[in-house]
N, C-alpha and C positions, 0 to 999 in steps of 0.2 A: 572552411574545412574542405579539403579535397579527398583525403584518404584517412581511413581509420588508423593506419600504421603511424601516422604523424602523432597520434595521441597515445601510442604504445612504445615510444622510442626508449630503449633501455638506458641509453646514455643520458638523456634528459631526466629520466626517472632517478638515476643515481645522483645527478646534480641537485634535484629537488630534495632528495633524502639527506644529502650532505648539508643543504641549507637549513633544513628542518633541525638537524642535529646541532648546528651552530646557533640556531635561534632559540630553541627550547632550553630554559634554565631550570624548569621545575616540572612536576607532573601535571598533566592536563587530561580531562575527560571530554571527548567530543562525540556527539551522536550524529550518525547519518540517518536521515529519516526514511530514505528510499530503499526498498528491497532490491532494486536493480543495482544500486551503489553497493549494498551489502555483498551481493554476489561477486562484483568486481573485486572488492577488497579481499574477500576470502579466497576466491579462485586464483587471483594473482599473488596471494600471500602478502599483500600490502600491509595488512593489519599487523603481521608478524615482523615486517621489516622496519616499521616506524621506530624512532629513537625510544630508548627505555624511558618509561614514564608517560608517554603519550598513548592513551588507550582509546580505541574506538568502541562505542556503545551502539549496538545494533537496535534501531528503533522500529516503531510500528508502521513501516512504510510499505508493507506488502498488501495490496488491495484484496487479494484472495484470502489472505490469512485473517484479516480483520472483519471479513463478512460474517455476521453472527450466525450461530448455529440455527436459530429459528428461521432465518432467511433460507438456508439450505433445506430445512424441513418443509417450509412453505412451498419452495420450488418443487420438491418431490411430491408433495400432496397435490399440487396442480398438475404435474406431469402424469400422475397416476389416473387422472380423470379421462373418461372416454372423449374422443373427438377433440383432443387438446394437444397442441404442439408446444413443447418447452424449448426455446432457442437460447443458446448460451455460447460464450466463448469456451474453447476447449479446456482452458486451465481450471474451470470450475467443476468439470465432470467427476474428478477423482477426489475432490475434497469431501472428507467424511461428514455426514450429518449425524444425527443421534443414533441411527440404526443402520444406515446404508449410504450409498452415494448415487449420483445421477447416472454414472456409467453402469453400475449394477442394475439400476432401475430400467435403463434402456435395454439391457440384455434380457430383462424379463418381459419386454414388450412395450414399454412406454415409448412414446414418440418424442425422444429427446434429440435435438439436432444441433450440431456445431455450426456456428456462423462466424464470419470474419468481421462483419460490421453490423451495427444495429439496423442499418438499412436492409440487410439481407432478411432480417425478421419481418420488416415491413413488406418486403416483396413476397415473402411466404404468405402473409396474411392476405395480400391482394390476390395471390394465386389460389388460395384455399379458402374461399368465402364461407364454406360450410364448417370450418374448423376455427376454434379459438387459438390464437398464436400469442404466446407470452414470452417476452424477452427478459432474461435475467440481467438487470442493469446494475452492475456493481462497480466499485472503483472510487478513486479520489477525483479531484477536480479535473484531472487529465481526460477521463472518459465521459464526463458529464456533458460537454457540448455536443458530442456525437449522439448521445442518447436523447438529449433535448431536441436535436434536429430530427431524429427519427419520430418522435411524438408529433412534432409540427408537420412533418411530411404525412404521417398517417391521418392527421386532421385534414390536411388539404385534399387527400384522396377520399375523405369521407368514410374511412374504414371503421366498422363497428366491432370487428373481431380481433383487433390488435391491442395488446395490453403490456405493461411493463411492471415487473416486480422490482421495486427500487430499493437499493441498499448503498447509496452513495455516502461517502464520509469525507470530511474536510480536515486538512492538515493543521492549520493554526490552532483549533481547539484542542487537538491532541497534544501539541507542544505545550500549551499552557497547562493542561492537566498534568503532564509529566513534571513541569517546573513547580507546580503547586504542591507536589508530593514532598513532604519534609525529608524523605530519604533520597531525593533526587541527586544523582551524581553529575548530571550533565552541566558542563560549563560553556559549551558552544555547540552550535548545530551546523551541519551541512544540509541545506535545504534541497529538495528534489527539483532538478532542473526542468523536468517535463511538466510538473505542476505549475512551475513559474512561467513557462511559455504561455500558459493559459491565463493565469491570474496575476502575473507580475510579482513584484516583491513588496509592494506598499503595505500589504496586510501583515508583513513580518516586522515592520518598523516599530509599531507599538510594543510588540513582544520584546524586541531587543532593548528598547528603552526601559520598559517596566521591570524586566528581570535582569537587566544588565548582562546580557549574554550576546556574544557575537553570533551572527547568522551569515553563512556564506552560501549563496546560491551556486550549486555545483553540478557539473555534468557527470558522465557515467564511465568514461574511459579512465585507465590508470593515471595518466597525467592530469586529467581533470581532478581526480580525487586527491592526488598528492599536492597539487597546487591549492585546492580547497582547504586541505588540512593546514598547509603552510600559511595561508591567508588568515585562518582562524587562530593559529598559534601566534602570529604576529599581533593580532588584536589582543589576545589574552596576555601576552607578555608586556604590552604597552598600556594595559588597563582600558582599552577601548571596547565599545559594545555597539557596533552599528551593523547594518546590512550591506554586504558587499556582493558583487556579482562576478563570479569566476566564469560562468557560462555565457559570456558576452556574445558568442557567436549565435546564440539561439534565444536569449531572454532579454527583454527590456522591462524597465520599471513598471510600465502600465500594462504589460501583458498583451493579450489578444482581446481587444474590447468587443469585437463581434461575437467571439465565443462566450465572453462574459454576459453579453446581452441575451444570448440564447438560453444560458443557464438561468438567469434571473427571470426570464419570461415564463419558462416551463416549471421551474422548481422554486421552492421556498426553504429557508433554513429551518431545521427541526432537530429535536433531540434524537440521538442515534445510538443504538447498541453496537459495541465493538466486541468481536469474539475474544474471549479470554480476559477482557478488560472491564467490561460493563458499559452502562449507559453514560454518555458524556453529553452535557447540555449543549444545544445548538452546534452539534458537531457533524451534522449530516444534512442531506437534502431529501425532500419528499415532493411529490407533485403539487403544484399550486392549484388552487380551487378551480380555475377554468379548465384544467386538464385532469381533474379527479376521475373522470369517466374512463381514463386509461389505466387506472390503478388496479393491478391484478390482485393485490391482497384483499381489497374490498370486494372486487367482482367475484372472487371465488371463496370468500369467507374463510380465510386461513389465518386470521389475525390472532387466534386464541392459542397458538402453539407456543409453549415455553419449555423446551427440552433442557436437560442438564448436561453439562460438559463431562467428558471422561475424567474421573478424578485423578487418573495417573498422568494426564497431560499437563505440562506446565507452560502451555503456549502463552498464557497471559504474562507470565514472568519473563519469557523470552521476548515477547513483543514490546514490553516496556523497558527492556534492557536490564532488568533486575537479575537475570540469570542467562547463562549461555546454554545452548542446546546440549552441550556435554555435561551439564549439571543434572539432566534428566535421567533417571534410572532406566527408562525404557529406550533411550536414544541408541540407535544402531542395533537393537535386539528386537524388542517387541514393536518398536516404532521405526520403520524404514520407509523409503519412497514407495515400495511395493505394498507395505502394510502400515499406512500412516495412522497414528492415533489422532493427530491434529493437523490443521491446515499448513502450518509452517514447514512440515516435512514433505508435503506433496506439491506445494506451489513452486513454480519456477523462480519466484522472488522470495521464498521463505528462508529465514535464517537457518533453520534446521536442515533444509535441503542443501543450502550452500555449504554448511559444515560437512554434511554427509558426502556430497559430491567431491569435496576437496580431500576426503579421506581422513578427516580429523576424528580422533578417538577420545574417549573420556579421559584417558591417562595423559594425553598429550596437551590438553588445553586447560590451563588453570582457571578456576572459578574467579569471577570478578569480585573485588572487595568493595563493599559499600562504604561510602564516606559517612562518617558519623555526623548526625545533625549538629 
């Protein structure tokens, strides 16, 4: 790849759409798992250009959106402590907790700092030995290697004032949870290319075989997504169910083994709560025993928080593809990017934010129809 414009060529896009129209003989439901893919589909209007009968279902692939409410409240409880620095990526600051958000807390005097890498938080801890520095470590497998390396670096430096509040989630267990739902409509998946650059796609092969669903590892540009949809439809039309790699310029089957080694050294698989969805078994990561001393939740005793979601927010239904943002009665009125009720409206990868930024209104977008079991 030399230029992004090569993957946004309108002539090639029209050819792929024509081939899709010629290939599809019946209705198909395909879920893209990644929030970045959702934004491209919606921003470019690709989901509305697809042939009649092919519908994209937007999945739980926004890392900010699936970070559970209790994690946000724990982060704010830690940030409110004296002589404590809460370091986070900027996209977490406006995500609503049960009563407020990190940005509002910072405005009231809490030391909440935006960092660009977890190593920035390690440097803060080294520079401020009289302060506790906590990094809010969220995301899918994509961000886990860097967060693992930050813990390893803090260990090498002998830091006793660096901690991580871990809320990592894993993609394959979410996919199987969706497929186990008797109301599931999904017939094929577009897998997130950036997750697969780290983990490869071997972990998806048992899912494709067990549930008989095609899975296509896909990039994030318009032509990536159109080709990924075409590859999925070809499999569906021919009755195949294997894992294919559209994102060949970045992903290999084995993934990045050094990154995987860092993850397995620092973390272990654990049950994890997903915002709006609930707890999924073995769907997340927590610090392994040798690194438990870096666990902020235990260090600051904030494990007992169990806040309730806003009853008006349908984030869980949106994240699982059971509803569109435009199905929400608060969408675009009481819930906007400036006044979000839930994370999908404020996150740069959230489905609600994608629909809102594209100017989609409740009257323009039909509600999805569930397939009867």
